[in-house]
C-alpha positions as a Markdown table, in Angstrom:
| # | Residue | x | y | z |
|---|---|---|---|---|
| 1 | Unk | 219.3 | -151.7 | -75.7 |
| 2 | Unk | 218.8 | -150.9 | -72.2 |
| 3 | Unk | 220.2 | -148.1 | -70.3 |
| 4 | Unk | 222.3 | -150.7 | -68.3 |
| 5 | Unk | 223.8 | -152.1 | -71.5 |
| 6 | Unk | 225.3 | -148.6 | -72.6 |
| 7 | Unk | 229.0 | -148.8 | -71.7 |
| 8 | Unk | 232.3 | -147.4 | -73.3 |
| 9 | Unk | 235.9 | -148.1 | -72.5 |
| 10 | Unk | 238.2 | -145.0 | -72.4 |
| 11 | Unk | 241.5 | -145.6 | -73.9 |
| 12 | Unk | 242.8 | -142.5 | -75.5 |
| 13 | Unk | 245.1 | -141.1 | -72.9 |
| 14 | Unk | 246.4 | -140.9 | -69.2 |
| 15 | Unk | 246.9 | -138.2 | -66.7 |
| 16 | Unk | 250.0 | -138.2 | -64.4 |
| 17 | Unk | 251.2 | -135.9 | -61.8 |
| 18 | Unk | 254.7 | -135.8 | -63.2 |
| 19 | Unk | 253.8 | -134.4 | -66.5 |
| 20 | Unk | 250.9 | -131.9 | -65.7 |
| 21 | Unk | 251.6 | -128.3 | -65.0 |
| 22 | Unk | 251.9 | -127.1 | -61.4 |
| 23 | Unk | 249.7 | -124.1 | -62.4 |
| 24 | Unk | 246.1 | -125.3 | -63.1 |
| 25 | Unk | 245.5 | -122.4 | -65.5 |
| 26 | Unk | 248.3 | -123.4 | -67.7 |
| 27 | Unk | 246.9 | -127.0 | -67.5 |
| 28 | Unk | 243.6 | -125.7 | -68.7 |
| 29 | Unk | 245.2 | -123.8 | -71.5 |
| 30 | Unk | 247.0 | -127.0 | -72.6 |
| 31 | Unk | 243.9 | -129.0 | -72.6 |
| 32 | Unk | 241.7 | -126.4 | -74.2 |
| 33 | Unk | 244.3 | -125.9 | -77.0 |
| 34 | Unk | 244.0 | -129.7 | -77.7 |
| 35 | Unk | 240.2 | -129.1 | -77.7 |
| 36 | Unk | 240.4 | -126.5 | -80.4 |
| 37 | Unk | 243.1 | -128.5 | -82.5 |
| 38 | Unk | 240.8 | -131.7 | -82.4 |
| 39 | Unk | 237.8 | -129.5 | -83.7 |
| 40 | Unk | 235.4 | -130.5 | -80.9 |
| 41 | Unk | 232.3 | -128.8 | -81.7 |
| 42 | Unk | 231.3 | -126.0 | -79.5 |
| 43 | Unk | 234.3 | -126.8 | -77.3 |
| 44 | Unk | 233.9 | -123.5 | -75.3 |
| 45 | Unk | 230.5 | -125.1 | -73.9 |
| 46 | Unk | 230.4 | -125.7 | -70.1 |
| 47 | Unk | 227.6 | -126.4 | -67.6 |
| 48 | Unk | 227.3 | -123.8 | -64.9 |
| 49 | Unk | 225.7 | -124.6 | -61.7 |
| 50 | Unk | 224.5 | -122.0 | -59.4 |
| 51 | Unk | 222.2 | -122.1 | -56.2 |
| 52 | Unk | 219.9 | -119.7 | -54.6 |
| 53 | Unk | 220.0 | -118.1 | -51.2 |
| 54 | Unk | 218.7 | -121.4 | -49.6 |
| 55 | Unk | 220.7 | -123.6 | -51.7 |
| 56 | Unk | 218.2 | -124.8 | -54.3 |
| 57 | Unk | 220.4 | -125.7 | -57.2 |
| 58 | Unk | 220.2 | -125.1 | -61.0 |
| 59 | Unk | 222.4 | -125.8 | -64.0 |
| 60 | Unk | 222.6 | -124.8 | -67.7 |
| 61 | Unk | 224.9 | -124.7 | -70.7 |
| 62 | Unk | 226.8 | -121.5 | -71.1 |
| 63 | Unk | 229.5 | -120.5 | -73.4 |
| 64 | Unk | 233.1 | -119.4 | -72.2 |
| 65 | Unk | 234.0 | -116.2 | -73.8 |
| 66 | Unk | 237.3 | -115.6 | -72.0 |
| 67 | Unk | 239.9 | -117.0 | -69.5 |
| 68 | Unk | 243.2 | -115.8 | -67.8 |
| 69 | Unk | 244.9 | -116.1 | -64.5 |
| 70 | Unk | 242.0 | -114.1 | -62.9 |
| 71 | Unk | 239.3 | -116.6 | -63.9 |
| 72 | Unk | 236.6 | -117.7 | -66.3 |
| 73 | Unk | 234.2 | -115.4 | -68.0 |
| 74 | Unk | 230.7 | -115.6 | -69.4 |
| 75 | Unk | 228.0 | -113.0 | -70.2 |
| 76 | Unk | 224.4 | -112.9 | -69.4 |
| 77 | Unk | 221.4 | -110.9 | -68.4 |
| 78 | Unk | 221.9 | -110.0 | -64.6 |
| 79 | Unk | 218.2 | -110.4 | -64.2 |
| 80 | Unk | 218.2 | -114.1 | -65.4 |
| 81 | Unk | 217.9 | -117.0 | -63.1 |
| 82 | Unk | 221.7 | -117.6 | -63.0 |
| 83 | Unk | 222.3 | -113.9 | -62.6 |
| 84 | Unk | 219.9 | -113.4 | -59.7 |
| 85 | Unk | 221.4 | -116.7 | -58.0 |
| 86 | Unk | 224.8 | -115.4 | -58.3 |
| 87 | Unk | 223.8 | -112.1 | -56.8 |
| 88 | Unk | 222.3 | -114.0 | -53.9 |
| 89 | Unk | 225.1 | -116.7 | -53.6 |
| 90 | Unk | 228.3 | -116.0 | -55.4 |
| 91 | Unk | 229.4 | -119.6 | -55.3 |
| 92 | Unk | 229.4 | -121.4 | -58.7 |
| 93 | Unk | 230.5 | -124.7 | -60.2 |
| 94 | Unk | 231.5 | -125.3 | -63.8 |
| 95 | Unk | 231.9 | -128.6 | -65.9 |
| 96 | Unk | 233.6 | -128.9 | -69.3 |
| 97 | Unk | 232.9 | -132.3 | -70.9 |
| 98 | Unk | 235.0 | -133.0 | -74.1 |
| 99 | Unk | 233.7 | -136.5 | -75.2 |
| 100 | Unk | 235.9 | -136.9 | -78.2 |
| 101 | Unk | 239.1 | -136.5 | -76.0 |
| 102 | Unk | 237.4 | -138.5 | -73.0 |
| 103 | Unk | 238.2 | -135.7 | -70.6 |
| 104 | Unk | 236.4 | -133.3 | -68.3 |
| 105 | Unk | 237.3 | -130.3 | -66.1 |
| 106 | Unk | 235.5 | -129.3 | -62.9 |
| 107 | Unk | 236.1 | -125.9 | -61.5 |
| 108 | Unk | 234.6 | -124.4 | -58.4 |
| 109 | Unk | 234.8 | -120.8 | -57.3 |
| 110 | Unk | 233.2 | -117.4 | -56.4 |
| 111 | Unk | 231.7 | -115.1 | -59.2 |
| 112 | Unk | 232.2 | -111.5 | -59.6 |
| 113 | Unk | 231.0 | -108.9 | -62.1 |
| 114 | Unk | 233.1 | -107.6 | -64.8 |
| 115 | Unk | 233.8 | -104.0 | -65.1 |
| 116 | Unk | 231.4 | -101.8 | -67.3 |
| 117 | Unk | 234.3 | -101.1 | -69.6 |
| 118 | Unk | 235.0 | -104.9 | -70.1 |
| 119 | Unk | 231.3 | -105.6 | -70.7 |
| 120 | Unk | 231.0 | -102.8 | -73.1 |
| 121 | Unk | 233.9 | -103.9 | -75.1 |
| 122 | Unk | 232.6 | -107.5 | -75.5 |
| 123 | Unk | 229.0 | -106.2 | -76.2 |
| 124 | Unk | 230.3 | -104.0 | -79.0 |
| 125 | Unk | 232.0 | -107.1 | -80.7 |
| 126 | Unk | 228.8 | -109.0 | -80.8 |
| 127 | Unk | 226.7 | -109.3 | -84.1 |
| 128 | Unk | 223.9 | -106.7 | -84.4 |
| 129 | Unk | 221.1 | -109.6 | -83.9 |
| 130 | Unk | 222.7 | -110.7 | -80.6 |
| 131 | Unk | 222.9 | -107.1 | -79.4 |
| 132 | Unk | 219.3 | -106.5 | -80.2 |
| 133 | Unk | 218.4 | -109.8 | -78.7 |
| 134 | Unk | 220.0 | -108.7 | -75.4 |
| 135 | Unk | 217.5 | -105.8 | -75.3 |
| 136 | Unk | 214.5 | -107.9 | -76.4 |
| 137 | Unk | 214.8 | -110.9 | -74.2 |
| 138 | Unk | 213.8 | -110.5 | -70.5 |
| 139 | Unk | 215.8 | -113.7 | -69.9 |
| 140 | Unk | 214.1 | -116.3 | -67.7 |
| 141 | Unk | 210.8 | -114.4 | -67.5 |
| 142 | Unk | 207.6 | -116.0 | -68.5 |
| 143 | Unk | 206.3 | -115.0 | -72.0 |
| 144 | Unk | 202.7 | -115.5 | -73.4 |
| 145 | Unk | 204.0 | -116.8 | -76.8 |
| 146 | Unk | 206.8 | -116.5 | -79.4 |
| 147 | Unk | 204.9 | -113.6 | -80.9 |
| 148 | Unk | 205.5 | -111.5 | -77.7 |
| 149 | Unk | 209.3 | -112.0 | -78.0 |
| 150 | Unk | 209.2 | -111.1 | -81.7 |
| 151 | Unk | 207.3 | -108.0 | -80.8 |
| 152 | Unk | 209.9 | -107.1 | -78.4 |
| 153 | Unk | 212.5 | -107.5 | -80.9 |
| 154 | Unk | 210.8 | -105.3 | -83.4 |
| 155 | Unk | 210.5 | -102.5 | -80.6 |
| 156 | Unk | 214.3 | -103.1 | -79.7 |
| 157 | Unk | 215.3 | -102.7 | -83.3 |
| 158 | Unk | 213.0 | -99.4 | -83.7 |
| 159 | Unk | 214.5 | -97.8 | -80.5 |
| 160 | Unk | 218.2 | -99.1 | -80.7 |
| 161 | Unk | 218.8 | -98.9 | -84.5 |
| 162 | Unk | 222.0 | -100.4 | -85.9 |
| 163 | Unk | 224.4 | -99.4 | -83.2 |
| 164 | Unk | 222.8 | -100.6 | -79.7 |
| 165 | Unk | 224.5 | -99.6 | -76.5 |
| 166 | Unk | 224.9 | -102.4 | -74.0 |
| 167 | Unk | 221.7 | -102.9 | -71.8 |
| 168 | Unk | 222.4 | -101.9 | -68.2 |
| 169 | Unk | 221.3 | -105.3 | -67.0 |
| 170 | Unk | 223.5 | -107.3 | -69.2 |
| 171 | Unk | 227.2 | -108.0 | -68.9 |
| 172 | Unk | 230.1 | -110.3 | -67.8 |
| 173 | Unk | 230.5 | -112.6 | -64.9 |
| 174 | Unk | 234.1 | -114.0 | -64.0 |
| 175 | Unk | 234.2 | -117.2 | -62.0 |
| 176 | Unk | 237.6 | -117.0 | -59.8 |
| 177 | Unk | 238.6 | -120.6 | -59.1 |
| 178 | Unk | 239.3 | -122.1 | -55.7 |
| 179 | Unk | 239.4 | -125.8 | -57.1 |
| 180 | Unk | 240.1 | -127.4 | -60.4 |
| 181 | Unk | 239.6 | -131.0 | -61.0 |
| 182 | Unk | 241.1 | -132.5 | -64.3 |
| 183 | Unk | 239.5 | -136.1 | -65.4 |
| 184 | Unk | 240.8 | -138.4 | -68.0 |
| 185 | Unk | 238.8 | -141.3 | -68.9 |
| 186 | Unk | 240.7 | -144.7 | -68.4 |
| 187 | Unk | 239.9 | -148.5 | -68.9 |
| 188 | Unk | 237.8 | -150.4 | -66.4 |
| 189 | Unk | 236.5 | -147.3 | -64.8 |
| 190 | Unk | 239.7 | -146.6 | -63.2 |
| 191 | Unk | 239.9 | -142.9 | -64.3 |
| 192 | Unk | 242.7 | -140.4 | -63.6 |
| 193 | Unk | 241.6 | -137.5 | -61.4 |
| 194 | Unk | 243.9 | -134.7 | -60.4 |
| 195 | Unk | 242.6 | -131.9 | -58.3 |
| 196 | Unk | 244.3 | -128.7 | -57.6 |
| 197 | Unk | 243.4 | -126.7 | -54.5 |
| 198 | Unk | 245.0 | -123.7 | -52.8 |
| 199 | Unk | 246.8 | -123.9 | -49.4 |
| 200 | Unk | 246.7 | -121.0 | -46.9 |
| 201 | Unk | 249.5 | -119.2 | -49.0 |
| 202 | Unk | 247.6 | -119.4 | -52.2 |
| 203 | Unk | 250.0 | -122.0 | -53.6 |
| 204 | Unk | 248.2 | -124.7 | -55.7 |
| 205 | Unk | 248.5 | -128.3 | -54.3 |
| 206 | Unk | 247.9 | -131.2 | -56.6 |
| 207 | Unk | 246.1 | -134.3 | -55.3 |
| 208 | Unk | 245.0 | -137.6 | -56.8 |
| 209 | Unk | 241.4 | -138.5 | -56.2 |
| 210 | Unk | 240.2 | -142.1 | -56.3 |
| 211 | Unk | 238.1 | -142.6 | -59.4 |
């Protein structure tokens, strides 16, 4: 089968201005609850797009670790490529794709660092292996081989013991949204796309976008 022959009709649901929440955070919560109820594997995975100071983009898969009316939170090494790029250029874009439900959500906004207290609390909740891994991995840096990483882990284990503190260059980042787009697959590629954007007063406006 050639790539041009790979097709699928989307028929599961629809998305209508009359039935969605006027608050995009509430609408996200509704859809995310349905993802969890449906048992979508790793339903908290999203693609995070960043760009450096001159606009060169990069994208990677990240795990959502919290969200509320203030924004969407993930954790990383601040010295990683995404961490460095967000420090240079705080604008970010997120994409959730839930294939079993034929849905996706795009979010655009600005990033900000979580407080040390918030990052400390989350780090303390991680399994010991993940805590030590945060100390061992110089994320995004070049390593000579796998053995070098394992040596770093052994050294971190020796130095940190069974109660590691949070590394100073590791913590949470929150994306504060300025735009949401909810996408529901429909037949014949006439998909439903509803975008939420804020007006000058901070009120969320809902607009239908052409598929």
